[in-house]
C-alpha positions as CSV (number, residue, x, y, z in Angstrom):
1,X,36.7,-60.3,-111.4
2,X,34.4,-57.4,-112.3
3,X,35.5,-53.7,-112.1
4,X,33.0,-50.8,-111.7
5,X,34.1,-47.4,-113.0
6,X,32.5,-44.0,-112.3
7,X,33.5,-40.4,-112.6
8,X,32.6,-37.8,-110.0
9,X,31.4,-34.3,-111.1
10,X,34.8,-32.7,-110.7
11,X,36.5,-35.4,-112.8
12,X,37.8,-37.8,-110.1
13,X,37.7,-41.4,-111.5
14,X,36.6,-44.1,-109.1
15,X,37.3,-47.8,-109.7
16,X,35.8,-50.5,-107.5
17,X,36.6,-54.2,-107.6
18,X,34.3,-56.1,-105.2
19,X,36.1,-59.2,-103.6
20,X,33.4,-60.5,-101.3
21,X,35.5,-63.6,-100.3
22,X,38.1,-61.3,-98.6
23,X,38.0,-59.5,-95.2
24,X,40.2,-56.6,-96.2
25,X,39.8,-53.4,-98.2
26,X,42.7,-51.8,-100.1
27,X,42.6,-48.2,-101.4
28,X,45.1,-46.9,-103.9
29,X,45.0,-43.2,-104.9
30,X,47.0,-42.6,-108.0
31,X,48.1,-39.1,-109.0
32,X,49.7,-38.2,-112.4
33,X,52.9,-36.8,-110.8
34,X,56.4,-38.2,-111.2
35,X,59.8,-37.4,-112.4
36,X,58.6,-37.2,-116.0
37,X,56.5,-34.2,-115.0
38,X,59.4,-32.2,-113.5
39,X,61.7,-29.6,-115.0
40,X,65.3,-30.0,-114.2
41,X,65.5,-27.3,-111.6
42,X,63.0,-29.1,-109.4
43,X,64.0,-32.7,-110.1
44,X,62.7,-34.9,-107.3
45,X,59.9,-32.6,-106.3
46,X,57.2,-35.4,-106.8
47,X,59.1,-37.6,-104.4
48,X,59.6,-34.7,-101.9
49,X,55.9,-33.9,-102.0
50,X,55.0,-37.5,-101.4
51,X,57.2,-37.5,-98.3
52,X,55.6,-34.3,-97.0
53,X,52.0,-35.8,-97.3
54,X,52.8,-38.0,-94.2
55,X,54.2,-35.2,-92.0
56,X,51.0,-33.8,-90.5
57,X,47.5,-32.3,-91.3
58,X,45.2,-30.0,-89.4
59,X,43.3,-33.0,-88.1
60,X,46.4,-35.1,-87.4
61,X,49.3,-32.7,-86.8
62,X,52.1,-35.3,-86.5
63,X,53.3,-38.3,-88.5
64,X,52.8,-40.4,-85.4
65,X,49.1,-39.6,-85.3
66,X,48.7,-40.4,-89.0
67,X,50.5,-43.8,-88.6
68,X,48.6,-44.7,-85.4
69,X,45.3,-44.2,-87.0
70,X,46.0,-47.0,-89.5
71,X,48.4,-49.2,-87.6
72,X,46.1,-49.1,-84.6
73,X,43.6,-51.1,-86.5
74,X,46.2,-53.5,-88.0
75,X,46.4,-51.7,-91.3
76,X,49.2,-50.7,-93.6
77,X,49.8,-47.2,-95.0
78,X,52.4,-46.3,-97.5
79,X,53.2,-44.5,-100.8
80,X,55.6,-44.6,-103.7
81,X,56.8,-42.2,-106.4
82,X,57.7,-43.4,-109.9
83,X,58.6,-41.8,-113.1
84,X,55.0,-41.5,-114.3
85,X,52.8,-41.6,-111.2
86,X,52.7,-41.3,-107.4
87,X,50.5,-43.7,-105.4
88,X,49.2,-43.5,-101.9
89,X,47.8,-46.7,-100.6
90,X,46.3,-48.3,-97.5
91,X,45.1,-51.8,-96.6
92,X,42.8,-52.3,-93.6
93,X,40.2,-54.7,-92.3
94,X,37.0,-54.1,-94.2
95,X,35.2,-52.5,-91.2
96,X,37.7,-49.7,-91.2
97,X,37.2,-48.6,-94.8
98,X,35.9,-45.2,-93.9
99,X,38.8,-44.6,-91.6
100,X,41.3,-45.4,-94.4
101,X,39.5,-43.0,-96.8
102,X,39.5,-40.3,-94.1
103,X,43.3,-40.6,-93.5
104,X,44.3,-40.8,-97.2
105,X,42.0,-37.9,-98.2
106,X,43.2,-35.8,-95.2
107,X,46.9,-36.4,-96.2
108,X,46.3,-35.4,-99.8
109,X,44.0,-32.5,-99.3
110,X,45.0,-31.0,-95.9
111,X,48.7,-31.6,-95.4
112,X,50.4,-28.6,-93.7
113,X,53.8,-28.5,-95.4
114,X,55.3,-27.1,-92.2
115,X,58.6,-25.3,-93.0
116,X,60.4,-27.0,-90.1
117,X,59.1,-30.4,-91.4
118,X,60.3,-29.6,-94.9
119,X,63.9,-28.9,-93.6
120,X,64.0,-32.1,-91.6
121,X,62.7,-34.1,-94.6
122,X,65.2,-32.5,-96.9
123,X,67.9,-34.1,-94.7
124,X,66.1,-37.4,-94.8
125,X,66.0,-37.4,-98.6
126,X,69.7,-36.5,-98.8
127,X,70.3,-39.6,-96.7
128,X,68.1,-41.6,-99.2
129,X,70.2,-40.3,-102.1
130,X,73.4,-41.2,-100.2
131,X,72.1,-44.7,-99.6
132,X,71.5,-45.1,-103.4
133,X,75.0,-43.8,-104.3
134,X,76.6,-46.1,-101.7
135,X,74.8,-49.2,-103.0
136,X,76.5,-50.5,-106.2
137,X,73.4,-52.5,-107.4
138,X,71.2,-49.4,-107.0
139,X,73.8,-47.2,-108.6
140,X,74.1,-49.5,-111.6
141,X,70.3,-49.5,-112.0
142,X,70.3,-45.7,-111.8
143,X,73.2,-45.4,-114.3
144,X,71.5,-47.5,-116.9
145,X,68.6,-45.1,-117.1
146,X,70.9,-42.1,-117.3
147,X,72.8,-43.8,-120.1
148,X,69.6,-44.7,-122.1
149,X,67.9,-41.4,-121.6
150,X,70.7,-38.8,-121.1
151,X,69.9,-35.2,-120.2
152,X,66.2,-35.8,-119.9
153,X,63.5,-36.4,-117.2
154,X,63.1,-40.1,-117.8
155,X,66.8,-40.8,-117.2
156,X,66.9,-39.1,-113.8
157,X,66.7,-40.6,-110.3
158,X,63.1,-40.2,-109.1
159,X,64.5,-38.7,-105.9
160,X,66.3,-35.9,-107.8
161,X,69.8,-34.7,-107.2
162,X,71.6,-33.3,-104.2
163,X,71.6,-29.9,-105.9
164,X,67.9,-29.9,-106.8
165,X,66.8,-31.2,-103.4
166,X,68.9,-28.6,-101.6
167,X,67.5,-25.7,-103.7
168,X,63.8,-26.8,-103.5
169,X,61.7,-24.3,-101.6
170,X,58.4,-24.7,-99.8
171,X,56.8,-22.5,-102.4
172,X,58.1,-24.8,-105.2
173,X,56.5,-27.8,-103.5
174,X,53.2,-26.1,-102.9
175,X,53.1,-24.9,-106.5
176,X,53.8,-28.3,-107.8
177,X,51.1,-30.0,-105.7
178,X,48.5,-27.3,-106.5
179,X,49.2,-27.9,-110.2
180,X,49.4,-31.7,-110.3
181,X,47.2,-32.8,-107.4
182,X,43.7,-32.4,-108.7
183,X,40.6,-34.7,-109.3
184,X,41.1,-34.7,-113.0
185,X,44.6,-36.0,-112.6
186,X,43.8,-38.8,-110.1
187,X,42.2,-42.2,-109.7
188,X,40.8,-43.7,-106.5
189,X,40.9,-47.5,-106.9
190,X,39.4,-49.8,-104.2
191,X,39.3,-53.5,-103.9
192,X,38.0,-55.9,-101.3
193,X,34.9,-56.4,-99.2
194,X,33.0,-53.3,-100.4
195,X,30.3,-52.4,-102.9
196,X,30.6,-49.9,-105.7
197,X,27.9,-47.8,-104.1
198,X,29.8,-47.7,-100.8
199,X,33.0,-46.7,-102.5
200,X,31.4,-44.0,-104.7
201,X,29.6,-42.5,-101.7
202,X,32.8,-42.4,-99.7
203,X,34.8,-40.9,-102.6
204,X,32.3,-38.2,-103.0
205,X,32.1,-37.5,-99.2
206,X,35.9,-37.4,-98.7
207,X,37.1,-36.0,-102.0
208,X,34.1,-34.0,-103.2
209,X,35.7,-30.7,-102.4
210,X,39.0,-31.4,-104.1
211,X,39.7,-28.3,-106.3
212,X,40.1,-29.0,-110.0
213,X,43.5,-28.2,-111.6
214,X,44.6,-27.6,-115.2
215,X,45.7,-30.4,-117.4
216,X,49.4,-31.2,-116.8
217,X,52.0,-32.4,-119.3
218,X,54.9,-34.8,-119.1
219,X,58.3,-34.7,-120.9
220,X,58.5,-37.2,-123.8
221,X,61.5,-39.5,-124.2
222,X,64.2,-39.1,-126.8
223,X,65.6,-42.5,-127.7
224,X,68.6,-41.3,-129.5
225,X,70.6,-44.5,-129.7
226,X,73.6,-44.2,-132.1
227,X,75.5,-47.3,-131.3
228,X,76.6,-49.2,-128.2
229,X,77.2,-47.0,-125.2
230,X,79.1,-47.7,-121.9
231,X,78.9,-45.9,-118.6
232,X,81.4,-46.7,-115.8
233,X,81.5,-45.7,-112.2
234,X,85.0,-46.5,-110.9
235,X,84.6,-47.8,-107.4
236,X,86.7,-50.1,-105.2
237,X,84.2,-52.9,-104.6
238,X,84.5,-56.6,-104.0
239,X,81.9,-57.3,-106.7
240,X,81.2,-55.7,-110.1
241,X,77.5,-54.7,-110.6
242,X,76.4,-54.3,-114.2
243,X,73.3,-53.6,-116.2
244,X,73.1,-54.4,-119.9
245,X,70.0,-52.9,-121.5
246,X,68.2,-51.9,-124.7
247,X,65.3,-49.6,-125.3
248,X,62.1,-51.5,-125.1
249,X,58.4,-51.1,-125.9
250,X,55.8,-48.6,-124.7
251,X,53.0,-49.7,-122.4
252,X,50.4,-49.6,-125.3
253,X,52.6,-51.3,-127.9
254,X,50.9,-54.4,-129.4
255,X,54.1,-56.5,-128.7
256,X,54.5,-55.5,-125.1
257,X,53.2,-58.8,-123.8
258,X,55.4,-60.7,-126.1
259,X,58.3,-58.8,-124.6
260,X,57.1,-59.7,-121.2
261,X,57.0,-63.4,-122.0
262,X,60.4,-63.1,-123.6
263,X,61.6,-61.6,-120.4
264,X,60.2,-64.5,-118.4
265,X,62.2,-66.9,-120.6
266,X,65.3,-64.8,-120.3
267,X,65.7,-63.8,-116.7
268,X,62.8,-64.4,-114.3
269,X,63.2,-67.3,-111.9
270,X,65.4,-70.3,-111.5
271,X,64.2,-71.8,-114.8
272,X,65.3,-68.8,-116.8
273,X,68.0,-68.9,-119.4
274,X,70.3,-66.4,-117.6
275,X,70.0,-68.2,-114.3
276,X,70.6,-71.7,-115.8
277,X,73.5,-70.6,-117.9
278,X,75.3,-67.9,-115.9
279,X,74.7,-69.2,-112.4
280,X,74.2,-72.9,-112.7
281,X,76.4,-73.9,-115.6
282,X,79.1,-71.3,-115.6
283,X,79.0,-70.3,-111.9
284,X,79.7,-66.7,-112.7
285,X,77.1,-64.9,-110.6
286,X,74.9,-65.3,-107.6
287,X,72.4,-62.7,-108.7
288,X,71.5,-62.5,-112.4
289,X,68.1,-61.6,-113.7
290,X,66.3,-59.4,-116.1
291,X,63.4,-57.0,-116.0
292,X,61.2,-54.9,-118.3
293,X,60.0,-51.3,-117.9
294,X,57.0,-50.0,-120.0
295,X,56.4,-46.3,-120.1
296,X,53.9,-44.2,-122.1
297,X,56.1,-43.7,-125.1
298,X,59.1,-46.0,-124.6
299,X,60.5,-48.8,-122.4
300,X,63.6,-50.7,-121.5
301,X,64.8,-54.3,-121.2
302,X,67.5,-54.7,-118.6
303,X,69.8,-57.5,-117.5
304,X,71.4,-57.2,-114.1
305,X,74.3,-59.2,-112.7
306,X,76.7,-59.1,-109.8
307,X,80.0,-60.8,-110.5
308,X,83.7,-61.1,-109.5
309,X,85.6,-58.2,-111.1
310,X,87.9,-60.7,-112.8
311,X,85.0,-62.5,-114.4
312,X,83.1,-59.5,-115.8
313,X,84.2,-60.1,-119.4
314,X,82.9,-63.7,-119.7
315,X,79.7,-62.7,-117.9
316,X,79.0,-60.0,-120.4
317,X,79.8,-62.3,-123.3
318,X,77.5,-65.0,-121.8
319,X,74.6,-62.5,-121.4
320,X,75.0,-61.4,-125.0
321,X,75.0,-65.0,-126.2
322,X,71.7,-65.6,-124.4
323,X,70.2,-62.5,-126.0
324,X,71.3,-63.6,-129.4
325,X,70.0,-67.1,-128.9
326,X,66.5,-65.7,-128.5
327,X,66.6,-64.5,-132.1
328,X,65.9,-68.1,-133.4
329,X,66.0,-70.7,-130.6
330,X,62.7,-70.7,-128.8
331,X,61.4,-74.3,-128.2
332,X,57.7,-74.7,-127.9
333,X,58.0,-76.5,-124.6
334,X,60.0,-73.6,-123.1
335,X,57.5,-71.1,-124.4
336,X,54.6,-72.9,-122.9
337,X,56.3,-73.1,-119.6
338,X,57.1,-69.4,-119.7
339,X,53.5,-68.4,-120.5
340,X,52.1,-70.6,-117.8
341,X,54.6,-69.1,-115.3
342,X,53.6,-65.6,-116.3
343,X,49.9,-66.3,-116.1
344,X,50.3,-68.1,-112.8
345,X,52.1,-65.2,-111.2
346,X,49.5,-62.8,-112.4
347,X,46.6,-64.8,-111.0
348,X,48.3,-65.4,-107.7
349,X,49.1,-61.7,-107.3
350,X,45.5,-60.7,-107.9
351,X,44.3,-62.7,-104.9
352,X,45.5,-59.8,-102.8
353,X,43.2,-56.7,-102.5
354,X,46.2,-54.3,-102.5
355,X,47.5,-55.8,-105.8
356,X,44.1,-55.6,-107.4
357,X,43.6,-51.9,-106.4
358,X,47.1,-51.2,-107.8
359,X,46.4,-53.2,-111.0
360,X,43.1,-51.3,-111.8
361,X,44.2,-47.8,-110.6
362,X,47.5,-47.7,-112.5
363,X,45.9,-48.8,-115.8
364,X,43.1,-46.3,-115.4
365,X,45.5,-43.4,-114.8
366,X,48.1,-44.2,-117.4
367,X,46.0,-45.9,-120.2
368,X,42.4,-44.7,-119.6
369,X,41.1,-48.3,-119.6
370,X,41.4,-51.4,-117.5
371,X,42.4,-54.7,-119.1
372,X,40.7,-57.6,-117.3
373,X,42.7,-60.5,-116.1
374,X,40.9,-62.7,-118.7
375,X,42.0,-60.3,-121.5
376,X,45.6,-60.5,-120.3
377,X,45.6,-64.3,-120.1
378,X,44.1,-64.5,-123.6
379,X,46.8,-62.2,-125.0
380,X,49.6,-64.2,-123.3
381,X,48.1,-67.5,-124.6
382,X,48.2,-66.1,-128.2
383,X,51.9,-65.4,-128.2
384,X,53.9,-67.7,-130.5
385,X,57.5,-68.7,-131.0
386,X,57.6,-66.4,-134.0
387,X,56.5,-63.5,-131.9
388,X,59.3,-64.0,-129.4
389,X,61.9,-64.4,-132.1
390,X,60.6,-61.3,-134.0
391,X,60.6,-59.1,-130.9
392,X,64.1,-60.4,-129.8
393,X,65.5,-59.7,-133.2
394,X,64.1,-56.1,-133.2
395,X,65.3,-55.4,-129.6
396,X,68.6,-57.2,-129.2
397,X,71.0,-55.7,-131.7
398,X,74.5,-54.3,-131.4
399,X,73.4,-50.8,-132.2
400,X,70.9,-50.8,-129.3
401,X,73.2,-52.0,-126.5
402,X,73.9,-50.0,-123.4
403,X,76.1,-51.1,-120.5
404,X,76.4,-49.6,-117.0
405,X,79.2,-50.9,-114.8
406,X,80.1,-50.2,-111.2
407,X,83.4,-51.7,-110.2
408,X,87.2,-51.4,-109.8
409,X,88.1,-50.4,-113.3
410,X,89.8,-47.3,-114.7
411,X,88.5,-47.1,-118.3
412,X,85.3,-47.7,-120.2
413,X,87.3,-48.8,-123.2
414,X,87.8,-52.4,-121.9
415,X,84.0,-52.9,-122.2
416,X,83.2,-51.1,-125.4
417,X,84.8,-53.9,-127.6
418,X,82.6,-56.5,-125.9
419,X,79.3,-55.0,-127.0
420,X,78.8,-57.0,-130.2
421,X,76.0,-59.3,-131.3
């Protein structure tokens, strides 16, 4: 799969991946805006701005007209805000490529930010926050970030807080967009039944007048772990939801793929150690899994479980036992199976034009280079049992443990004594 990269005169990077065997085109427009770029007083402003870019432009004054333009040809239009980026994406039949570029560019460059729409969307975002706070699994996931990166941008909810969303003004949103939404801080990634010439011409035509902006900065992480930490949200629930986590590796760390393979062995799928031990053998949980986050300068490795409140102690002990077992016990057969699983999922995902445009665009924005699928496969193949054990021993130690719990308990103290490896 070959990628073509070019840079327009005003700094907009354009990445094209021709996939002539498909009949669709996917466009992902990545912008360097997310919660890591926000001061505390406007926490959630990247997310608020993303919502407002679907509320109306001079060409399409209502959300209905924006949606109809894409859905009327069978396409999909959506967006997402994360800690390090915001992405606007669209997937359409290939013959409607120009329409998709027109809609996306119109939203990004010509949204109205109508004051009445802002007030309505403020209420919508408040409901989104309430939904998170009322969902114990979501709340545990939010709490673990706050526990690992306290009092800093990386530990906050991407959607902000009730206080910050309430206080945010139209002028704040416009100022943030004018500072962060510029061609030098964005990537247009396209995959599907298109040519590089077609994409570059369209990018110049639809984004050529995008006004440049100054370079923007993000807030670095402070990983100030000083021993095991516990966070508890006392809540009368039928199930305890918990996240057990350690700080992980940055996106450009040489061992990041070893950590990803380790995670496959630990908690991805029904062959993983956590699933087999905690669900199948011990019957402690229905949902138990692990996941990895890689950021520019740090990362995390998280285990999630939902369990009967009376069984939370043996569940935590079983999770810790599986983490410790990775220090030395990595059979070759299990490692081979894990690597093949990871490679297979990667290859299957990249049959979809939307996944390909996301793969290329995110790498270009965050890392400045695009790793090919073949490169990724080669790196995965090279990982050894010693690599897995070495990374596990460096990550999974008593001093690095963090535990977030949502459930019917009164004191954090009952959990602190469990965090030992």
